[in-house]
C-alpha positions in Angstrom: 58.6 65.0 186.4 61.6 62.8 185.2 59.2 59.8 185.0 57.5 61.8 182.1 58.4 61.7 178.8 59.7 64.8 177.2 56.4 65.3 175.4 54.5 65.5 178.4 57.1 67.5 180.0 56.7 69.9 177.4 53.0 69.9 177.3 52.7 70.5 181.6 55.4 73.2 181.1 53.7 74.8 178.3 50.2 75.2 180.3 52.0 77.8 182.2 53.5 79.4 179.5 51.9 82.8 178.4 50.8 83.5 174.9 50.8 80.3 172.9 46.7 79.7 173.2 47.0 76.6 175.4 45.3 77.4 178.7 42.3 78.5 177.4 41.2 75.1 175.7 42.5 73.4 178.7 40.3 75.4 180.9 37.5 74.8 178.5 38.1 71.1 178.8 37.6 71.1 182.8 34.5 73.0 182.5 33.3 70.6 179.9 33.9 67.6 182.4 32.1 69.7 185.2 29.1 70.4 183.1 29.4 66.4 182.4 29.6 65.5 185.9 26.7 68.0 187.0 24.9 66.2 184.3 25.1 62.8 185.5 24.4 63.9 189.0 21.2 65.5 188.0 20.2 62.8 185.8 20.7 60.0 188.8 19.2 62.6 191.1 22.1 62.5 193.3 22.5 64.8 196.4 24.0 68.0 194.9 22.3 70.5 197.0 25.3 72.0 198.1 26.2 72.6 194.4 22.9 74.0 194.1 23.2 76.7 196.5 26.9 77.7 195.1 25.9 78.0 191.7 22.2 79.3 192.2 18.9 77.4 191.8 18.3 79.1 188.6 21.5 78.8 187.1 21.5 74.9 187.3 18.0 75.2 185.8 16.3 73.6 189.2 12.6 74.1 188.1 13.2 71.3 185.3 12.7 67.5 186.0 15.9 65.7 187.0 15.7 63.6 183.4 15.6 66.9 181.2 17.7 68.9 183.7 20.4 66.2 183.4 20.0 66.1 179.5 20.5 69.4 179.1 23.7 69.5 181.2 25.1 66.5 179.5 24.2 68.0 176.5 26.3 71.0 177.2 29.3 69.2 178.8 29.5 66.8 175.7 29.5 69.5 173.3 32.2 71.5 175.3 34.6 68.6 176.1 34.5 67.7 172.2 35.3 71.2 170.9 37.9 71.7 173.7 39.5 68.4 172.7 39.3 69.2 169.3 41.2 72.6 169.6 43.7 71.0 171.6 44.5 68.5 169.3 44.5 70.7 166.5 46.9 73.1 168.3 49.3 70.2 169.2 48.9 68.8 165.8 49.9 72.3 164.5 52.8 72.1 166.9 54.2 68.8 165.5 53.8 69.9 161.7 55.8 73.4 162.5 58.5 71.3 164.9 58.9 68.9 161.8 60.2 66.4 164.6 63.0 68.8 165.8 61.3 70.0 169.1 58.3 69.2 170.9 54.8 70.5 169.9 54.6 72.9 172.9 57.9 74.4 172.9 57.4 75.2 169.0 53.9 76.8 169.5 55.4 79.0 172.0 58.8 80.1 169.9 56.3 80.7 167.2 53.9 83.0 169.1 57.2 84.8 170.7 58.1 85.3 166.6 54.7 86.3 166.0 55.3 89.2 168.3 58.5 90.3 166.9 58.9 93.5 164.7 57.8 94.0 161.2 61.5 94.1 159.5 61.7 94.8 155.7 65.2 93.5 154.3 66.0 94.9 150.8 68.6 93.3 148.7 69.5 90.2 146.9 72.1 87.2 146.5 73.8 85.4 149.0 74.0 88.6 151.4 70.2 89.0 151.8 69.7 85.1 152.6 72.4 85.1 155.2 70.5 88.3 156.7 67.3 86.6 156.6 68.9 83.4 158.2 69.8 85.4 161.2 66.8 87.5 161.6 64.1 84.6 161.2 65.2 83.4 164.9 64.0 86.8 166.4 60.7 87.4 164.2 58.5 86.1 161.7 57.0 89.4 160.6 60.0 89.7 158.1 59.6 90.8 154.3 62.1 90.1 152.2 62.5 92.6 148.8 64.4 90.8 146.3 66.1 92.0 143.2 65.1 90.5 139.9 67.8 91.2 137.2 69.5 87.6 137.1 70.5 86.8 133.6 72.8 83.8 134.2 72.5 79.7 134.8 69.1 78.2 135.7 67.1 81.5 136.7 68.2 83.1 133.3 67.0 79.9 131.2 63.7 80.1 133.0 63.4 83.6 132.5 63.9 83.7 128.7 62.1 80.3 128.3 59.2 80.4 130.3 58.8 84.2 130.7 59.1 84.5 134.4 61.2 86.6 136.7 64.1 84.9 137.6 63.6 82.8 140.5 67.2 82.2 142.0 67.6 85.3 144.5 63.7 84.6 145.6 64.5 80.7 145.7 67.6 81.3 148.3 65.6 83.7 150.6 62.8 80.9 150.7 65.4 78.4 151.9 66.8 80.9 154.4 63.6 81.5 156.0 62.7 77.9 156.3 62.5 76.1 159.9 63.9 72.7 158.1 66.9 74.7 156.3 69.3 72.1 156.0 66.7 69.6 154.2 64.9 72.4 152.3 68.5 73.6 151.5 69.6 70.6 149.7 66.0 70.0 148.1 65.9 73.4 146.6 69.3 73.7 145.5 69.6 70.1 144.1 70.7 70.4 140.6 70.2 68.4 137.5 73.1 67.0 135.7 73.7 67.1 132.1 73.9 70.0 129.5 70.2 69.5 127.9 66.5 69.5 129.0 66.8 69.7 132.6 70.6 69.6 132.8 71.8 72.6 135.0 68.6 73.3 136.7 68.2 73.6 140.3 65.0 71.7 142.0 63.8 74.8 143.6 63.8 77.0 140.4 61.6 74.3 138.5 59.5 74.3 141.6 59.0 78.1 141.7 58.1 78.0 137.8 55.5 75.6 138.3 54.0 77.3 141.2 54.0 80.6 139.2 52.0 78.8 136.5 49.8 77.3 138.8 49.0 80.1 141.0 49.0 82.5 138.0 51.7 84.8 139.2 55.2 84.8 140.3 54.1 86.8 143.5 51.3 84.0 144.1 53.6 81.3 143.5 56.0 82.6 146.3 53.1 82.8 148.8 52.2 79.4 148.1 55.7 78.2 148.7 55.8 80.0 152.0 52.7 78.2 153.3 53.6 75.2 152.0 57.0 75.5 154.1 55.5 77.5 156.8 58.2 79.8 156.7 59.1 83.2 159.1 58.2 85.8 156.6 57.5 86.3 153.0 59.6 86.9 149.9 58.8 89.9 147.6 60.1 90.4 144.2 60.9 94.3 143.4 58.9 94.3 140.7 56.8 91.8 138.3 58.3 92.8 135.3 59.4 89.3 133.3 62.2 90.8 131.7 64.1 93.5 133.7 67.6 94.4 132.1 70.2 95.6 134.2 72.2 98.4 132.6 75.4 100.4 133.4 78.1 102.6 132.0 81.6 102.7 133.6 83.9 105.8 134.0 85.4 104.9 131.1 82.5 105.0 128.9 82.0 101.3 128.6 78.2 100.3 128.4 77.3 97.2 130.1 74.1 95.0 129.3 73.0 92.5 131.7 73.8 91.7 135.2 76.6 89.3 134.8 78.1 92.2 132.3 77.7 94.6 135.2 79.2 92.1 137.9 82.5 91.9 135.7 82.7 95.6 135.1 86.2 96.4 133.8 86.0 99.8 135.4 84.2 101.5 138.0 80.6 102.1 137.5 79.4 105.6 136.8 75.8 105.1 136.2 73.1 102.3 136.7 69.4 101.8 135.1 67.1 99.4 134.3 65.4 98.8 131.0 62.7 98.8 130.1 63.0 102.3 131.9 59.0 102.2 132.5 59.1 99.3 134.5 57.0 99.4 137.8 57.7 98.3 141.3 55.6 95.6 143.1 52.5 97.5 145.0 53.4 94.6 147.7 56.9 95.7 148.0 55.5 99.5 148.6 53.1 98.1 151.1 55.8 96.3 153.0 57.8 99.4 153.5 54.9 101.7 154.6 53.9 99.1 157.5 57.6 98.4 158.2 59.0 98.8 161.9 62.5 98.6 160.9 64.1 98.5 157.4 67.3 96.7 156.4 69.3 97.6 153.1 72.0 95.0 152.1 74.3 93.3 152.7 75.1 91.9 149.0 76.6 93.0 145.7 76.6 96.7 145.6 75.4 97.1 142.2 73.8 93.8 141.0 71.9 93.0 144.4 71.5 96.1 146.5 70.9 99.1 143.8 69.1 97.7 141.3 65.9 97.4 143.6 66.1 101.4 144.2 66.3 101.9 140.3 62.5 101.5 140.2 59.9 104.1 140.2 58.2 104.1 143.4 60.6 102.1 145.8 62.8 105.0 147.0 60.0 107.2 147.4 58.3 104.7 149.3 61.4 104.3 151.2 62.0 108.1 151.9 58.6 108.4 152.9 59.0 105.5 155.7 59.3 106.9 159.4 61.3 103.6 160.3 64.9 103.3 160.6 66.8 102.5 157.6 69.7 100.7 158.2 72.6 100.0 155.5 74.6 97.1 156.4 78.1 97.4 154.6 79.9 94.6 153.0 82.7 93.2 154.9 84.8 92.5 151.6 85.1 94.2 148.3 83.8 91.7 145.3 86.0 91.3 142.5 85.8 93.8 139.6 82.3 94.9 141.1 83.6 97.0 143.8 87.3 96.7 143.5 89.2 99.1 146.0 85.9 100.2 147.5 85.7 101.7 150.9 82.8 101.5 153.3 82.5 105.4 152.6 82.2 104.3 148.8 79.5 102.2 149.1 77.4 104.8 151.0 78.2 107.2 148.5 77.1 105.3 145.8 73.7 104.0 147.5 73.2 107.9 147.7 74.3 109.0 144.5 72.6 106.1 142.4 70.1 104.8 144.6 68.7 107.9 145.9 68.9 106.2 149.5 70.0 107.8 152.4 69.9 105.5 155.5 69.2 106.6 159.0 72.2 104.3 160.0 75.2 102.4 158.4 76.5 99.2 160.1 80.2 98.5 159.7 82.5 95.3 160.3 85.0 96.2 163.3 86.5 92.8 163.2 88.9 93.1 160.1 91.8 90.9 159.2 93.6 91.5 156.0 92.9 88.8 153.5 95.9 87.0 151.7 97.2 89.0 149.2 96.4 86.2 146.2 92.6 86.9 147.0 90.6 88.5 144.7 88.6 90.4 147.5 90.0 92.7 150.2 88.5 93.4 153.7 86.7 96.5 154.0 87.7 98.9 156.9 84.9 100.6 158.8 86.1 104.0 158.0 83.2 106.8 156.9 83.5 110.3 157.2 80.8 111.4 159.6 80.7 114.9 158.0 79.8 113.3 154.7 77.1 111.1 156.0 74.2 112.5 158.0 73.2 109.4 159.6 74.9 107.2 162.7 77.9 105.0 161.8 77.6 101.9 164.1 80.5 99.2 164.3 80.4 95.6 165.5 82.0 92.4 164.8 79.8 91.0 161.8 82.1 88.8 160.0 81.9 85.0 159.6 85.4 83.6 160.8 85.1 80.7 158.6 84.5 82.9 155.7 86.0 86.1 156.3 84.4 87.8 153.2 81.0 87.1 154.4 78.6 88.2 157.4 77.6 85.8 160.2 74.2 85.4 160.2 73.8 85.6 164.1 76.1 88.3 164.6 74.4 90.4 162.0 71.0 89.9 163.2 71.9 90.7 166.8 73.7 93.9 165.8 70.7 95.0 163.9 68.0 93.7 166.8 70.4 95.8 169.0 69.6 99.0 166.9 65.8 98.2 166.5 66.0 98.1 170.6 67.7 101.4 170.7 65.1 102.9 168.2 62.2 101.5 170.3 61.1 99.6 167.6 57.8 98.1 168.9 56.9 94.3 168.9 53.7 93.0 168.2 51.0 90.7 170.0 49.8 89.4 166.4 51.7 89.6 163.0 50.4 90.9 160.1 48.9 88.9 157.5 51.3 87.4 155.3 49.5 88.3 151.9 46.0 88.9 150.7 46.1 86.1 148.4 43.7 83.1 149.5 46.5 80.6 149.1 47.8 82.0 152.4 45.6 81.3 154.8 47.2 79.4 157.6 
């Protein structure tokens, strides 16, 4: 088929691929053409006795006059052909929209159907760690829900939070970008930052878009869902709470009281306790629903005290996590974070997760490709050492580090390691993905 264009080669190869919904409309189109041919033959009183015997005299309306008989078959054939052509064009048009010029329409449809059958994965965290995880997982499933922390109080997010009374959109925006197929362009668009020190200065375009959609759709969750459908994302982003002014609080072992995420991230001593104010803030019901329906739950990676643990300080989330039957994997960071986790080991991370977050994962995933970082760096590599007697779950080691940026995870390595655990735990695949959301704007 070398004489055919790539799009036509994709089309013919796509016909034989299972599961993308193309063959049914091709078969319907052929049936419609057969009806048209029979209608023309009957109307012209052509000799079709062999066909009549094959299909049955009554089935082909043999008792009617040739003109009426032909008209009925012409009408049926025309309707079937038009409907089949409409559905085929709609399917290919959808493939073109999803491919955004990067792949053929048929290849894209097949990939999306494969992703739709992937496991329902819930990822809990925030910041760059969660977005890196999502960037890898989206290649294996589109049934992903990212539960993201909303305690950011700095930069553009902090300003929008105080000026507009909305949850800080920064971490949610990063997750939306990570779940996009057109990620490089969407990242440039959503992270574009206006210059200047007043007005729009310092704001990112993505944050402003989320602020606008929050107002248009009358809610932060609704605004995120509208963005999901606008970009055709492989998953959904859910804020851990819909409270508009959650403040992260902490106290160090030296008794220092820290107010706000920025202060907690720069703790002068080890953190002894962590909480949210107001204390009666409640979890987003959508976050609880996603955990209840999850096949697999991933916690982290990310800043321990400012991205991961804040999610579990809300009443309802840790209870939902404890009640879930799905495997729960904690992804330990590959390096310490300046001030926030200076001197922490992998075991320290797991202990803090239990003591402060009340979380007991079934698995802990640690990086085994450890190389000492330069002495003048503010971060240190974390070795995969955990006392098995101090942890009741399973510790799994794998090469997870990004060789070009050794303080962070490699998205693909991390996703493959997580899916390997999921396969060993016999996490199911699904023929059809769960609805993105109950909001009307999410109908695809």
